[in-house]
C-alpha positions, -999 to +999 in steps of 0.1 A: -746-203-327-770-215-300-804-199-293-790-175-268-766-160-296-735-176-282-708-188-308-691-219-300-658-229-317-636-261-313-600-268-319-574-295-310-546-271-316-520-270-286-518-236-271-489-226-249-492-198-226-459-178-222-453-158-190-461-122-199-453-090-178-477-064-179-473-030-166-504-012-154-512+017-131-536+019-105-568+037-115-579+068-099-614+077-091-633+061-121-654+077-148-688+061-154-685+029-174-707+017-201-732-010-195-723-047-196-727-062-229-722-100-236-706-103-269-693-139-275-684-172-261-656-196-273-650-231-263-616-246-268-603-281-262-566-289-264-541-317-249-515-293-238-496-292-205-471-268-191-447-290-169-431-275-137-433-284-102-462-294-096-474-302-133-498-278-148-524-294-171-547-271-189-574-290-206-599-266-218-610-229-216-640-208-220-640-171-230-669-146-226-662-107-229-674-079-208-664-050-186-637-053-160-644-077-130-640-061-097-649-091-075-659-128-077-675-153-054-687-189-056-721-202-043-715-231-020-744-252-033-754-240-067-728-242-096-727-203-098-700-177-100-709-142-090-690-113-107-692-077-100-682-054-128-666-020-131-697-009-151-718-016-121-735-046-135-738-080-114-736-115-133-743-148-122-727-177-144-735-215-142-701-231-146-716-264-153-738-254-183-716-225-192-744-203-194-753-168-181-780-173-154-787-137-146-773-100-153-786-069-140-776-034-134-770-025-098-754+010-099-740+037-123-706+034-107-683+003-102-695-025-078-662-033-061-674-060-038-704-086-039-710-117-020-736-144-019-755-148+015-768-185+007-788-189+040-810-159+030-808-163-007-793-130-012-767-110-029-751-081-011-730-055-030-710-024-020-704+003-048-685+034-056-718+054-050-715+047-012-746+023-013-749-012+000-776-031-019-792-065-011-809-084-036-831-119-035-811-137-063-842-160-070-866-131-077-842-102-082-862-083-056-843-055-041-843-064-002-823-033+010-807-002-004-790+024+019-761+050+019-736+034+042-703+054+037-692+087+026-668+074-001-662+044-021-672+009-007-641-014-013-651-044+007-680-063+022-676-095+042-705-118+054-703-133+090-705-170+086-733-177+111-746-143+127-768-117+106-738-095+102-722-077+074-688-056+074-682-029+050-650-010+043-645+022+027-622+050+013-638+070+042-613+050+063-643+037+085-654+001+089-690-006+097-710-034+111-746-040+100-771-063+114-798-072+089-822-087+116-824-050+129-832-035+098-796-031+085-787-010+117-752+000+120-743-015+154-705-006+154-681+015+137-644+007+137-618+036+133-580+038+134-568+034+097-551+066+083-559+059+046-585+039+025-596+004+040-595-020+011-605-052+025-620-068+057-620-104+064-635-126+092-613-151+112-619-189+107-609-195+142-627-168+160-656-154+140-658-124+167-625-113+151-618-098+118-588-080+100-586-052+079-562-041+051-553-004+045-534+020+021-518+034+053-495+003+050-510-016+080-532-047+087-553-044+119-570-069+138-603-061+156-630-077+178-667-070+169-673-060+206-649-029+204-643+000+181-606+001+188-582-025+171-567-052+191-533-048+175-516-036+143-492-056+120-468-031+103-443-045+078-451-036+043-434-004+028-465+007+008-503+003+011-518-031+018-546-040-008-557-075+005-559-101+032-569-136+038-569-157+069-557-195+071-551-219+099-522-242+107-536-266+132-553-241+157-530-211+151-544-183+130-525-168+103-528-139+077-516-135+042-515-098+030-508-083-003-493-049-009-484-020-034-447-030-025-452-058-048-449-085-021-470-107-001-464-114+035-475-143+058-484-131+094-484-152+127-514-137+145-503-151+180-469-139+176-481-108+159-452-110+134-442-115+099-430-151+092-424-149+055-424-125+025-434-139-009-415-121-037-418-123-074-445-100-085-434-069-106-464-047-098-489-043-069-504-074-054-540-068-056-556-101-045-545-130-021-561-162-013-554-195+008-574-225-007-595-241+022-588-277+011-553-276-004-519-265+011-515-236-013-514-198-011-525-179-043-516-142-050-526-121-078-510-089-092-515-060-114-487-075-134-513-100-148-497-130-130-513-154-105-486-171-083-493-205-066-471-211-034-466-240-012-481-231+019-457-252+041-423-241+024-435-209+006-418-220-026-432-206-056-447-236-075-467-222-105-471-189-124-503-184-144-508-157-170-538-157-195-532-123-209-563-106-193-544-079-176-546-070-139-558-096-113-586-081-089-601-110-069-603-146-060-631-168-049-634-203-035-656-225-013-650-253+013-652-288-001-642-278-035-609-276-055-622-248-079-608-214-078-622-184-096-601-155-107-611-120-117-593-099-143-595-067-160-608-087-192-624-117-177-626-146-152-608-179-150-619-208-132-593-235-124-597-267-108-570-284-087-571-322-093-559-346-067-522-353-067-510-384-083-490-406-060-452-398-058-459-361-066-448-338-038-473-311-025-495-308-049-512-312-079-521-313-114-539-280-120-565-284-148-581-254-162-619-262-163-635-231-176-621-196-185-647-167-187-637-133-203-665-113-193 
């Protein structure tokens, strides 16, 4: 046991993760949760690999218990994982030292979305109590706190260059906030007929963003107009999540739905070009790696699927027995991906491919945190 009360264990036993199918229902409006409580930390090292195409090498894992993780983010410069919890707590972990850097209570209700704003040294959060809160992550000073919506806040997205924040809510409204104008709401975007689950800025044109809704549609908007530019309609049930990516100069979207599928959309043609099938429950998180040609989908079935971005072939399925998947985080210039689950967070590192290996890569699990 170290000075912080963490317990370290070591083993050389091989561990084989078998594919598991977990059936879970989407939660209704949540009851108040208990405070975050750090219980234990375990380090395991083992020389095992799961061989498929590409080869999956899992070298070591780290486990830390806590409440359910609702969102994750990675800092672009510091070795930090940001995790917002169902309990209303925010945690920052150092994935190099494997230590908890900061942990503090944000709200008495779930914090469903939290993001770093590195250029301001801030963290911004959106919670079920309808409030947006902003903190200085060095001093922990609260920079701003205001009631932003009339229902749960599902998602926040930070503009890459301008002082803008988007927020999406169960009140079916998306709002644009300008922090240089005292967090004034400068635009509202209406058009969805059900909860707005996620918003994401386009990497090609940062005046453009997309939204996913339980009305079954994805809408694409311009910051200058309160009306959507167009709507993508193809899922048979609600859409939980979206992510942008580019092929050359062309923008694409990937979406995940309660119909158990993910879809890839050509934004210029305004059409679905591929449906990704294989999950057995709601697809709750999608992500396109900024450095590698892979699409990652996560589901309430507990599985993470890794797809070849070019061929759409399912390359790997990961399951760590941590129940439902709720979010992914990554950053440019890194092969790391962090995954948030009901019972923890996993960080995987995608190692450079060996010569002669098609697409991809050895997948090496560097750290696994069970919060």
